[in-house]
N, C-alpha and C positions, 0 to 999 in steps of 0.2 A: 503494499500500500504506499504510494508515494503521494506527497503534497504538492498542490499547484497554489503557490503563495502570492496574494494579491497585496500589493503595496499601494495606497491611494489615500487621498483625502475623502472624507464624507461628502455626499451630495455630488459625486463625481460619476454616477453611473454604475457603482459597484455591484449593487444588486441585479441590475441588468445583465452586466457580464457574468455574475456568478450564475443566473438562470440560463444564459446561453451555454455555459460549459456544463451545467447541469443536465442539459439536453444531450450531451454526448453520452453515448452508450457505455463508455468506461469510466466516467466521472460523476461522482456525488457532489452535489453544491448545496447542502442545507443552509437555511438561514443562520447567519453567525449569532451564537449566544455571547460572543465577545468573552470568552472564558478566560484567555490570556490576560487581558487587563484587569479583569475582575478578581482572579485568583491570585495572581503573582504577588499583590501587596500583602498577602496572607501567608507567604512562604515561611516567614519565622515562626508563625503560629503553628504551622502545620508540623514543622520540625524536621528531623531526619528522615526523608522519604525512602531510605533503604529499608526502614521498618515497614513491613507488609501493611500492617493496620493503618499506618499514616498515609501511605501511598493510596489505599483503598478509600480513606477519607476525602482525598482530594478527587478522586474520581467519582465518588458518592455525590459530592457537591457540584461537580461539573454536570453530572447527570441531571440533578435537580434544576441547574439553570437552564439547561437544554429543554427540560420538560416545561418550564415557566417562560420561555422565550416568548416573544411576539410572535414569531414563527416557530411553533413548538416542534421538537423532535418527538415522534410518538413511538419509536421502536424501544422494546426493552432491551437492555445490556447488562452482562454480568460484570461486576466490579473486578473480581479476581482474574477474569480472562483479559480485561482491558489492562490491567497492571502488568500481567505476565507478557503482553505484547509490546510494552512500551519500550522504544529504543534507548531511553534514559529515565533514570528515576528522578525526573525534575518535574516542576509544574508545566513547562513547554512539552516535555516528553510524554507526560500523561495526557495532557490535552491532545496532542498529535494521535495518541493510541485511541482516545475517545472518537476523534473524527474518523479514524481508520475503522473503527468498529461499525459505526454507522454506514461508511462506505461498503464494507464487507456485507452488512445486512441488506444492502440494495444490489449486491451483486457487481459493484463497481471496483476497479482496480486503483483508481486514484480519487483523491478527495480535494475539493477546491475550498480554500481558506480565505475569507475576507474580513477576519477579525479586525477591529480598530486598532490603530497603532501597531501594526503588524511588524513594521520596522524594527521594533524593540526586540523582537524574538526572532527575526528571520535568520540571523546567523547560526543559532542553534538548531532551527528547524530545517535549514538547508543542508545540515548534517545527514539527514534521513536519505537513504539511497534512492535515486531517482527524482529528487525534489527538483522544482522549477519555479521560477519567479516572474511575475508580471508587475510592471509598473503602469498604472492606469492614470492618466491626468486629464483635467478638464479646465478649460478657462476659469480662472480663479474668480472671475467677476460673476459668471454664471453660478458657480458653486455657492458663492456668498449670497446671491440673490434666492437661490433655492433654500439656504439656510433661513433667510429673512421671512420667505414666503410661508414656511413650515409653521412658524409660530411656536415651535417647541424648545427653542434655545434662546439663551440670553446673551447675545453678542451684538456688536455694533460693527460697521463697515471696517473701520480702521483694525478693530480687534480681529475680526475675520481675515483681514489682509494678512496680519501678522501669524495667525494660526495656519492659514493656507500656505503661506511662504515658508515656515518653519517645517511644515509636514512634507511639502515637496522637496526641501532640501534634504531631509532625513530619507525619503525614497530614493533621490539621486545617490546619495552616498551609499546607501544599502546596495543598490544595483551596482554601483562602481566596485565595490568590495566583492560582490558574489559572481560578477560577470566572468571571471575566470575559473569559478568553482562548479556552478550549475548553469544550466541553460536560463538564459533571461530575454526577455522582450519588453518594449515599451508600446502602449497603445493609447492613442488620443481619443477621448469620448467623441470628438466631433468626427473624426475618421470612421469610428465604430458605428455611429448612427447613419452616417452618409453612405457608407459602403459596407455593411455588415459582412457580406460573404468576403470580399477581398481583404478586410482587415482581419477577419478570423482565420482565413486560410494562411496569411502570412503570420499571425502569432503561433498558430498550430505548428507550421513548419519549424518556426524558431525554437519551439518547446519540444519538438520531436513527437508531436502528437497527430494521430490522424484526423484530419478535417471531416465532419459529418454535416451533411446538408441541414438536418434539423436544428443545428446550433443556431441559424439565421432566424428561426421562428420560435422564440422564446415564450411568447404568448400562448402557444399551444401546450405548453407544459401544464400538467396537473398543479405541480408544486407552485408555479406562477400564478396559476387561477386562485389558489388558495390564499397565497400571500398577499394578493392584491386586495383582498376583502378585509385584511387584518390591521392594516395601517395606512393612514391617509397618505403618507409619504411613498407608499408602495402601489399607490392607485393605477399606476400606468403598466405594471407588470404584465397584465393580462391584455395588453394592447399591442399592436404591431409597432416595431421599432419606428420612432418619430425622427425622420430626418431633418426635421425644421427646428428641432429643440436645442438650438445653439443661438449664441449672441442675443439672448433675450434681454441681457442687461442694457442693450442700446435703446430699448423702447419701454422697459419697465423699471429700471431704476433711474434715480435722480442723478443728475450730471454731477452734483457736488459729491454724492456718495461714491460715485465711480472714480472721481478724481482723487479723493482721499485714499480710496483703495490702492490705486496706481502709485500713489506717492509712497505707499509703505511696501508695495509688493510689485511694483512695476518692472523691476530687474528680473524677477523669476518668471513674470509673464514673457518677457523677451527671451530669456533662457529656453522656455518651452515652446517658443514659436508663435506666441500671440502678440499682437501689435497694441500698444497702449494708445489710448484714445485722446488723453489730456496730458499725460506725463511724458518724460523723455527715457524712462526706464532707469532712472537714478532714484535711490531710496532718500527720501527727505523727511524730517521730522514733522509732527503735527504742530501747528501754531498754538501759542499758550491758550487762546480762547478755545480752539478746537480740542484741546485736552481736557478743559474743564467741562464742555459740552459732553464729549465722550464718555467721561467719568459719570456724569449725572445721568446720561441716557443709559448706560450700562446698568447702573444701580436700579433705574426704574424697570428695565428689562427683567432683572433678576427677580424683582418682586413679582411682576407679571407671571413669569414661568412658574413660580413657587405656588402662586395662588390658582394657577390654571387647573380646571377639573380634568383629570387624566383617564384613560381607558383602563378597563379592568385587567387586561393583560400586563400593563405597566405596574399596577398595584401589586398584583400576584409576583411580579419580578422583584419588586422592593420587598415584599414580605420573604421572599426566597433569600435574599441578600441579608436581611436582619438574621435569619435563622443560621446561615452559613458562617457569617461573622462571629455570631455568638459561639458556634460549635467550635470554629477554628481557634478561638481564643480560650476555650476551655478545654484543658486536657489535650492540647495540640490538634484539636479537630477529631479526636478519635471517638 
């Protein structure tokens, strides 16, 4: 069981690409429960994972996160079998074994992983035989606009610019480190939506994976149809690929917001092949008044998001996290 690791910022078409690869007969692409980012801070509490019970505690908690995920994993797995199949007794190793178990249950040879902040764990996961890495990027202005339209995050345009720029730098650094170790490829979201077949064919060739025609019709996937009903931000997964879903920032974002984004991340836009509209690709600080407005706006956004009535699935997830954190802090999670 080999991983296909996706390095990307959120709101960059990651779920679209996941479902495309999930359509491949040899690949399993379940919705990401974000196990790595969630469980890694608890590593000290779990203790020495050479201990069988402590390793099984990690897997037990990982499976609970899978079951309570917005896109839940429904298959039952045996904790001991997952631990025995781990390539390393670490949290990334045990998470990888959990994904591999899901892939095996689906009859797939490989598993597609789009966990958030995956660049933090990619070096260890790339040690798994057969590992491959994809860097997916999207125009940061469209990614920021998508964030803002979702209403689910507390961010301002300058903060989104800094976040996107730092994440893309991390992706580029990781790809550079791993390029001589595992097969890697880079996909632009704009190319993926404009020419799905050509882009996927090129990516599969770079990853030594056979291209399959059904990859270009992700909306026909049962998993995509189910996921589209679970979260507003996934609502387009059961629709054909939209070739016109680019450069929306030109007519949906305020010019002042775009200009502030470009002053903070214009250099990364240029590096990834995007053309700034208002800046010259040189990073510049916010003006004093802009900093005051940004701080005030961000504080107001945080209050709004905290008061937002949320969906039941997210409430289940939060309850699961409280249980897991409590268990991990008590007797090393055993």
